DSSP file (Angstrom, degrees, kcal/mol; ACC not computed):
  #  RESIDUE AA STRUCTURE BP1 BP2  ACC     N-H-->O    O-->H-N    N-H-->O    O-->H-N    TCO  KAPPA ALPHA  PHI   PSI    X-CA   Y-CA   Z-CA
    1    1 A X              0   0    0      0, 0.0     2,-0.2     0, 0.0     0, 0.0   0.000 360.0 360.0 360.0 135.6   96.3  102.2  139.1
    2    2 A X        -     0   0    0      1,-0.1     2,-0.2     3,-0.0     3,-0.1  -0.551 360.0-116.2 -86.3 146.6   97.1  103.6  135.7
    3    3 A X        -     0   0    0     -2,-0.2     3,-0.1     1,-0.1    -1,-0.1  -0.503  42.6 -95.9 -74.0 149.0   97.4  107.3  135.0
    4    4 A X        -     0   0    0     -2,-0.2    -1,-0.1     1,-0.1     2,-0.1  -0.325  45.9 -98.5 -64.9 150.3   94.8  108.7  132.6
    5    5 A X        -     0   0    0      1,-0.1     2,-0.3    -3,-0.1    -1,-0.1  -0.423  35.9-126.7 -69.3 142.1   95.9  109.0  128.9
    6    6 A X        -     0   0    0     -2,-0.1     2,-0.4    -3,-0.1    -1,-0.1  -0.654  15.4-135.8 -86.9 146.1   97.1  112.4  127.8
    7    7 A X        -     0   0    0     -2,-0.3     2,-0.2     1,-0.0    -1,-0.0  -0.819  22.3-119.5 -97.8 144.3   95.5  114.0  124.7
    8    8 A X        -     0   0    0     -2,-0.4    22,-0.1     1,-0.1     3,-0.1  -0.535  27.8-110.7 -80.9 146.3   97.8  115.7  122.3
    9    9 A X        -     0   0    0     -2,-0.2    21,-0.2     1,-0.1    -1,-0.1  -0.372  48.5 -82.8 -69.7 157.5   97.4  119.3  121.5
   10   10 A X        -     0   0    0      1,-0.1     2,-0.2    19,-0.1    -1,-0.1  -0.267  50.5-105.3 -58.9 147.5   96.1  120.3  118.1
   11   11 A X        -     0   0    0     17,-0.3    13,-0.5    -3,-0.1     2,-0.3  -0.547  36.7-160.7 -74.5 136.9   98.7  120.3  115.4
   12   12 A X    >   -     0   0    0     -2,-0.2     3,-0.9    11,-0.1     4,-0.5  -0.844  28.8-117.2-116.1 158.2   99.8  123.8  114.3
   13   13 A X  G >  S+     0   0    0     -2,-0.3     3,-0.6     1,-0.2     5,-0.1   0.786 112.0  63.1 -65.2 -25.3  101.5  124.8  111.0
   14   14 A X  G 3  S+     0   0    0      1,-0.2    -1,-0.2     4,-0.1     5,-0.1   0.832 112.4  34.5 -67.5 -30.9  104.5  126.0  113.0
   15   15 A X  G <  S+     0   0    0     -3,-0.9    -1,-0.2     3,-0.1     2,-0.2   0.319 111.2  74.4-107.0   8.7  105.2  122.5  114.3
   16   16 A X  S <  S-     0   0    0     -3,-0.6     3,-0.3    -4,-0.5    -3,-0.0  -0.638  83.4-117.0-115.7 174.8  104.1  120.5  111.3
   17   17 A X  S    S+     0   0    0     -2,-0.2    -4,-0.1     1,-0.2    -3,-0.1   0.267  97.1  87.9 -89.2  10.6  105.5  119.7  107.9
   18   18 A X    >   +     0   0    0     -6,-0.2     3,-1.9    -5,-0.1    -1,-0.2  -0.136  58.1 163.9-103.1  37.2  102.5  121.5  106.4
   19   19 A X  T 3   +     0   0    0     -3,-0.3     3,-0.1     1,-0.3    -5,-0.1  -0.232  62.0  34.7 -55.5 142.1  103.9  124.9  106.3
   20   20 A X  T 3  S+     0   0    0      1,-0.4    -1,-0.3     0, 0.0     2,-0.2   0.200  94.1 105.8  96.6 -15.4  102.0  127.3  104.1
   21   21 A X  S <  S-     0   0    0     -3,-1.9    -1,-0.4     1,-0.1    -8,-0.1  -0.655  80.9 -99.2 -92.4 153.4   98.6  125.8  104.8
   22   22 A X        -     0   0    0     -2,-0.2    -1,-0.1     1,-0.1    -4,-0.0  -0.342  51.0 -89.3 -66.4 154.6   96.1  127.5  107.0
   23   23 A X        -     0   0    0      1,-0.1    -1,-0.1    -3,-0.0   -11,-0.1  -0.330  49.1-106.2 -63.6 148.0   96.0  126.3  110.6
   24   24 A X        -     0   0    0    -13,-0.5    -1,-0.1     1,-0.1   -11,-0.1  -0.353  39.9 -92.7 -72.1 154.4   93.5  123.4  111.2
   25   25 A X    >   -     0   0    0      1,-0.1     3,-1.9     4,-0.1    -1,-0.1  -0.343  36.7-114.5 -60.9 150.3   90.3  124.0  113.0
   26   26 A X  T 3  S+     0   0    0      1,-0.3    -1,-0.1    -3,-0.1   -16,-0.1   0.740 113.5  63.3 -60.9 -23.1   90.6  123.4  116.7
   27   27 A X  T 3  S+     0   0    0      2,-0.1     2,-0.5   -17,-0.0    -1,-0.3   0.588  85.2  88.2 -80.2  -9.3   88.1  120.5  116.3
   28   28 A X    <   -     0   0    0     -3,-1.9   -17,-0.3   -17,-0.1     2,-0.1  -0.786  68.9-147.0 -94.9 128.4   90.5  118.5  114.1
   29   29 A X     >  -     0   0    0     -2,-0.5     4,-1.4   -19,-0.1     3,-0.3  -0.374  29.0-103.6 -85.5 169.5   92.9  116.2  115.8
   30   30 A X  H  > S+     0   0    0      1,-0.2     4,-1.1     2,-0.2    -1,-0.1   0.838 120.7  56.1 -61.5 -34.4   96.4  115.4  114.5
   31   31 A X  H  4 S+     0   0    0      1,-0.2    -1,-0.2     2,-0.2     3,-0.0   0.874 111.2  42.6 -68.0 -36.6   95.3  112.0  113.3
   32   32 A X  H  4 S+     0   0    0     -3,-0.3    -1,-0.2     1,-0.2    -2,-0.2   0.731 104.6  67.8 -79.8 -22.6   92.5  113.5  111.1
   33   33 A X  H  < S+     0   0    0     -4,-1.4     2,-0.5     1,-0.0    -2,-0.2   0.907  84.9  69.0 -69.8 -45.8   94.6  116.3  109.8
   34   34 A X     <  +     0   0    0     -4,-1.1     2,-0.3     3,-0.0    -1,-0.0  -0.641  59.3 166.1 -87.5 124.4   97.2  114.5  107.6
   35   35 A X    >>  -     0   0    0     -2,-0.5     3,-1.0     1,-0.0     4,-0.9  -0.776  52.4 -97.5-125.5 172.4   95.8  112.9  104.4
   36   36 A X  G >4 S+     0   0    0      1,-0.3     3,-0.6    -2,-0.3    -1,-0.0   0.853 123.2  57.0 -60.3 -34.7   97.5  111.5  101.3
   37   37 A X  G 34 S+     0   0    0      1,-0.2    -1,-0.3     3,-0.0    -3,-0.0   0.765 104.3  53.5 -68.2 -24.2   96.9  114.8   99.5
   38   38 A X  G <4 S+     0   0    0     -3,-1.0     2,-0.4     2,-0.1    -1,-0.2   0.679  87.3  93.5 -83.9 -18.6   98.8  116.7  102.2
   39   39 A X  S << S-     0   0    0     -4,-0.9     3,-0.1    -3,-0.6   -21,-0.0  -0.610  78.7-124.1 -81.2 128.4  101.9  114.6  102.0
   40   40 A X        -     0   0    0     -2,-0.4     2,-0.2     1,-0.1    -1,-0.1  -0.292  33.3 -91.7 -68.9 156.8  104.6  116.1   99.7
   41   41 A X        -     0   0    0     46,-0.0     2,-0.5     1,-0.0    -1,-0.1  -0.486  41.7-149.2 -66.5 132.2  106.0  114.0   96.8
   42   42 A X        -     0   0    0     -2,-0.2    45,-2.7    -3,-0.1     2,-0.4  -0.911   2.9-152.5-107.7 132.0  109.1  112.2   97.9
   43   43 A X  E     -A   86   0A   0     -2,-0.5     2,-0.4    43,-0.2    43,-0.2  -0.863  14.8-166.2-100.9 135.3  111.8  111.4   95.5
   44   44 A X  E     -A   85   0A   0     41,-3.0    41,-3.0    -2,-0.4     2,-0.1  -0.929  15.3-124.3-125.8 148.2  114.0  108.4   96.2
   45   45 A X    >>  -     0   0    0     -2,-0.4     4,-1.8    39,-0.2     3,-0.8  -0.305  36.8 -99.0 -81.7 168.5  117.3  107.2   94.7
   46   46 A X  H 3> S+     0   0    0     37,-0.4     4,-3.0     1,-0.3     5,-0.2   0.813 121.3  66.0 -59.7 -29.9  117.9  103.8   93.1
   47   47 A X  H 3> S+     0   0    0      1,-0.2     4,-1.6     2,-0.2    -1,-0.3   0.914 104.6  43.4 -58.1 -43.1  119.4  102.6   96.4
   48   48 A X  H <> S+     0   0    0     -3,-0.8     4,-2.5     2,-0.2    -1,-0.2   0.871 112.2  53.1 -70.7 -37.1  116.0  103.0   98.1
   49   49 A X  H  X S+     0   0    0     -4,-1.8     4,-2.5     1,-0.2     5,-0.4   0.910 107.4  52.6 -63.2 -41.6  114.2  101.4   95.1
   50   50 A X  H  X S+     0   0    0     -4,-3.0     4,-2.8     1,-0.2     5,-0.4   0.905 110.7  47.2 -59.9 -42.1  116.6   98.4   95.4
   51   51 A X  H  < S+     0   0    0     -4,-1.6    -2,-0.2    -5,-0.2    -1,-0.2   0.921 113.6  47.7 -66.2 -43.6  115.7   98.0   99.0
   52   52 A X  H  < S+     0   0    0     -4,-2.5    -2,-0.2     1,-0.2    -1,-0.2   0.881 126.1  27.2 -65.7 -38.2  112.0   98.3   98.4
   53   53 A X  H  < S-     0   0    0     -4,-2.5    -2,-0.2    -5,-0.2    -3,-0.2   0.719  93.3-132.0 -99.2 -24.3  112.0   95.8   95.5
   54   54 A X     <  +     0   0    0     -4,-2.8     2,-0.2    -5,-0.4    -3,-0.2   0.735  63.6 127.8  77.3  21.7  115.0   93.5   96.3
   55   55 A X        -     0   0    0     -5,-0.4    -1,-0.3    -6,-0.3    -2,-0.1  -0.704  59.6-110.4-108.5 161.2  116.3   93.8   92.7
   56   56 A X     >  -     0   0    0     -2,-0.2     4,-2.4    -3,-0.1     5,-0.2  -0.350  34.0-104.0 -80.4 167.2  119.7   94.8   91.4
   57   57 A X  H  > S+     0   0    0      1,-0.2     4,-2.8     2,-0.2     5,-0.2   0.931 122.6  51.9 -53.9 -48.0  120.5   98.1   89.5
   58   58 A X  H  > S+     0   0    0      1,-0.2     4,-2.2     2,-0.2    -1,-0.2   0.890 109.7  47.9 -61.1 -41.5  120.6   96.2   86.2
   59   59 A X  H  > S+     0   0    0      2,-0.2     4,-2.4     1,-0.2    -1,-0.2   0.908 111.8  50.1 -66.3 -42.2  117.2   94.5   86.8
   60   60 A X  H  X S+     0   0    0     -4,-2.4     4,-2.2     1,-0.2    -2,-0.2   0.943 112.6  46.4 -61.5 -48.0  115.6   97.8   87.8
   61   61 A X  H  X S+     0   0    0     -4,-2.8     4,-2.4     1,-0.2    -1,-0.2   0.872 112.2  51.1 -64.1 -36.6  117.0   99.5   84.7
   62   62 A X  H  X S+     0   0    0     -4,-2.2     4,-1.9    -5,-0.2    -1,-0.2   0.897 109.8  49.9 -66.6 -39.8  115.9   96.6   82.5
   63   63 A X  H  <>S+     0   0    0     -4,-2.4     5,-2.7     2,-0.2     6,-1.1   0.885 111.3  48.9 -65.8 -38.8  112.4   96.8   83.9
   64   64 A X  H ><5S+     0   0    0     -4,-2.2     3,-1.3     4,-0.2    -2,-0.2   0.934 111.1  50.0 -64.1 -45.7  112.2  100.5   83.3
   65   65 A X  H 3<5S+     0   0    0     -4,-2.4    -2,-0.2     1,-0.3    -1,-0.2   0.837 111.3  49.3 -62.1 -33.6  113.4  100.0   79.7
   66   66 A X  T 3<5S-     0   0    0     -4,-1.9    -1,-0.3    -5,-0.1    -2,-0.2   0.493 115.5-116.4 -84.1  -3.4  110.8   97.3   79.2
   67   67 A X  T < 5S+     0   0    0     -3,-1.3    -3,-0.2    -4,-0.4    -2,-0.1   0.663  85.4 115.9  78.0  15.9  108.0   99.6   80.6
   68   68 A X  S   <S+     0   0    0     -5,-2.7     2,-0.3    -6,-0.2    -4,-0.2   0.613  74.0  39.7 -91.3 -13.7  107.4   97.3   83.5
   69   69 A X  S    S-     0   0    0     -6,-1.1    -2,-0.2    -9,-0.1    -1,-0.1  -0.987  98.3 -94.8-134.8 141.4  108.5   99.7   86.2
   70   70 A X        -     0   0    0     -2,-0.3     2,-0.1    19,-0.2    -6,-0.1  -0.266  45.7-115.7 -56.3 141.7  107.9  103.5   86.3
   71   71 A X        -     0   0    0     -7,-0.1    15,-0.3     1,-0.1    -1,-0.1  -0.450  28.5-113.5 -77.3 151.1  110.7  105.5   84.9
   72   72 A X        -     0   0    0     -2,-0.1     2,-0.5    13,-0.1    13,-0.3  -0.342  27.0-107.0 -77.4 165.5  112.8  107.8   87.1
   73   73 A X  E     -B   84   0B   0     11,-3.6    11,-2.3    -2,-0.1     2,-0.4  -0.836  35.2-143.4 -89.2 127.8  112.8  111.6   86.8
   74   74 A X  E     -B   83   0B   0     -2,-0.5     2,-0.7     9,-0.2     9,-0.2  -0.794   8.1-156.5 -97.1 136.1  116.1  112.7   85.3
   75   75 A X  E    S+B   82   0B   0      7,-3.1     7,-0.7    -2,-0.4     2,-0.2  -0.707  73.0   4.9-109.2  76.3  117.8  115.9   86.6
   76   76 A X  S    S-     0   0    0     -2,-0.7    -2,-0.0     5,-0.2     5,-0.0  -0.749  78.1-101.4 134.8 177.0  119.9  116.8   83.6
   77   77 A X  S    S+     0   0    0     -2,-0.2    -1,-0.1     3,-0.0    -3,-0.0   0.595  81.9  97.4-111.3 -15.2  120.6  115.5   80.1
   78   78 A X  S >  S-     0   0    0      1,-0.1     3,-1.6    -3,-0.1    -3,-0.1  -0.270  84.0-112.1 -74.3 163.2  123.8  113.5   80.5
   79   79 A X  T 3  S+     0   0    0      1,-0.3    -1,-0.1    -2,-0.0    -3,-0.0   0.796 119.6  49.6 -61.9 -28.6  123.9  109.8   80.9
   80   80 A X  T 3  S+     0   0    0      2,-0.0    -1,-0.3     0, 0.0     3,-0.1   0.246  81.6 132.3 -97.8  12.7  125.2  110.4   84.5
   81   81 A X  S <  S-     0   0    0     -3,-1.6    -5,-0.2     1,-0.1     2,-0.0  -0.291  70.1 -90.8 -62.9 149.1  122.5  112.9   85.4
   82   82 A X  E     -B   75   0B   0     -7,-0.7    -7,-3.1    -8,-0.1     2,-0.4  -0.348  44.7-164.2 -60.8 139.1  120.9  112.3   88.8
   83   83 A X  E     -B   74   0B   0     -9,-0.2   -37,-0.4    -3,-0.1     2,-0.4  -0.994   8.8-180.0-129.0 134.7  117.7  110.1   88.6
   84   84 A X  E     -B   73   0B   0    -11,-2.3   -11,-3.6    -2,-0.4     2,-0.3  -0.993  17.5-139.5-136.0 143.2  115.1  109.8   91.2
   85   85 A X  E     -A   44   0A   0    -41,-3.0   -41,-3.0    -2,-0.4     2,-0.7  -0.703  26.7-112.1 -96.5 150.8  111.9  107.8   91.4
   86   86 A X  E >>  -A   43   0A   0    -15,-0.3     4,-1.4    -2,-0.3     3,-0.9  -0.761  26.5-143.6 -80.7 118.9  108.6  109.0   92.9
   87   87 A X  H 3> S+     0   0    0    -45,-2.7     4,-2.4    -2,-0.7     3,-0.3   0.870  96.2  56.2 -54.4 -43.3  108.2  106.9   96.0
   88   88 A X  H 3> S+     0   0    0    -46,-0.3     4,-2.6     1,-0.2    -1,-0.3   0.846 103.2  55.4 -61.9 -34.1  104.4  106.6   95.6
   89   89 A X  H <> S+     0   0    0     -3,-0.9     4,-1.9     2,-0.2    -1,-0.2   0.884 109.4  46.5 -66.0 -37.2  104.8  105.2   92.1
   90   90 A X  H  X S+     0   0    0     -4,-1.4     4,-2.3    -3,-0.3    -2,-0.2   0.902 112.0  50.8 -70.1 -40.5  107.0  102.4   93.4
   91   91 A X  H  X S+     0   0    0     -4,-2.4     4,-2.4     1,-0.2    -2,-0.2   0.917 111.3  48.4 -61.7 -43.1  104.6  101.8   96.3
   92   92 A X  H  X S+     0   0    0     -4,-2.6     4,-2.5     2,-0.2    -1,-0.2   0.864 108.4  54.5 -65.8 -35.6  101.7  101.6   93.8
   93   93 A X  H  X S+     0   0    0     -4,-1.9     4,-2.1     2,-0.2    -2,-0.2   0.932 110.6  45.8 -60.7 -46.4  103.8   99.2   91.6
   94   94 A X  H  X S+     0   0    0     -4,-2.3     4,-2.4     1,-0.2    -2,-0.2   0.909 112.1  51.3 -64.2 -42.3  104.3   96.9   94.6
   95   95 A X  H  X S+     0   0    0     -4,-2.4     4,-2.1     1,-0.2    -1,-0.2   0.897 109.5  50.3 -63.3 -40.1  100.6   97.1   95.5
   96   96 A X  H  X S+     0   0    0     -4,-2.5     4,-1.5     2,-0.2    -1,-0.2   0.904 110.8  49.0 -64.5 -40.8   99.6   96.2   92.0
   97   97 A X  H  X S+     0   0    0     -4,-2.1     4,-0.7     1,-0.2    -2,-0.2   0.894 110.7  50.9 -65.0 -38.9  101.9   93.2   92.0
   98   98 A X  H >< S+     0   0    0     -4,-2.4     3,-0.7     1,-0.2     4,-0.4   0.879 108.2  52.4 -65.8 -37.3  100.5   92.1   95.3
   99   99 A X  H 3< S+     0   0    0     -4,-2.1     3,-0.5     1,-0.2    -1,-0.2   0.802 104.4  57.4 -68.2 -29.2   97.0   92.4   94.0
  100  100 A X  H >< S+     0   0    0     -4,-1.5     3,-1.5     1,-0.2    -1,-0.2   0.690  84.0  86.5 -73.6 -18.4   97.9   90.2   91.0
  101  101 A X  T << S+     0   0    0     -3,-0.7    -1,-0.2    -4,-0.7    -2,-0.1   0.868  92.9  39.0 -53.7 -44.6   99.0   87.3   93.2
  102  102 A X  T 3  S+     0   0    0     -3,-0.5     2,-0.3    -4,-0.4    -1,-0.3   0.472  97.5  94.8 -89.0  -0.3   95.6   85.7   93.6
  103  103 A X  S <  S-     0   0    0     -3,-1.5     2,-0.1    -4,-0.2    -3,-0.0  -0.710  79.2-112.9 -95.3 141.1   94.4   86.2   90.0
  104  104 A X        -     0   0    0     -2,-0.3     2,-0.2     1,-0.1    -1,-0.1  -0.380  35.6-110.3 -68.4 149.5   94.8   83.5   87.4
  105  105 A X        -     0   0    0      1,-0.1     2,-0.1    -2,-0.1    -1,-0.1  -0.510  31.4-106.5 -79.5 146.8   97.1   84.3   84.5
  106  106 A X              0   0    0     -2,-0.2    -1,-0.1     1,-0.1     0, 0.0  -0.468 360.0 360.0 -70.9 143.4   95.9   84.9   81.0
  107  107 A X              0   0    0     -2,-0.1    -1,-0.1     0, 0.0    -2,-0.0   0.477 360.0 360.0 -78.9 360.0   96.5   82.1   78.6
């Protein structure tokens, strides 16, 4: 005989990544609480972009220069300044490419 499933306690701001927000109403479960608007922007390095896309550094930079891939955010003005991409923009780029798969190409 199986033990009954446990229910999780409500999420509180002290134990969540949503610090600074008011505590959720007791009627909202942890699954309902987190939405896309609540998730902070994540910045990722080119190493993560390479893993997500399977492209080399040179290909990624060429795609950015051609306007085919979102540009990174630069933290500084020098050529060697840190650059990070917004993860959601890369995810949306991949989703758009996936959506194009079944559509005929323009002549």
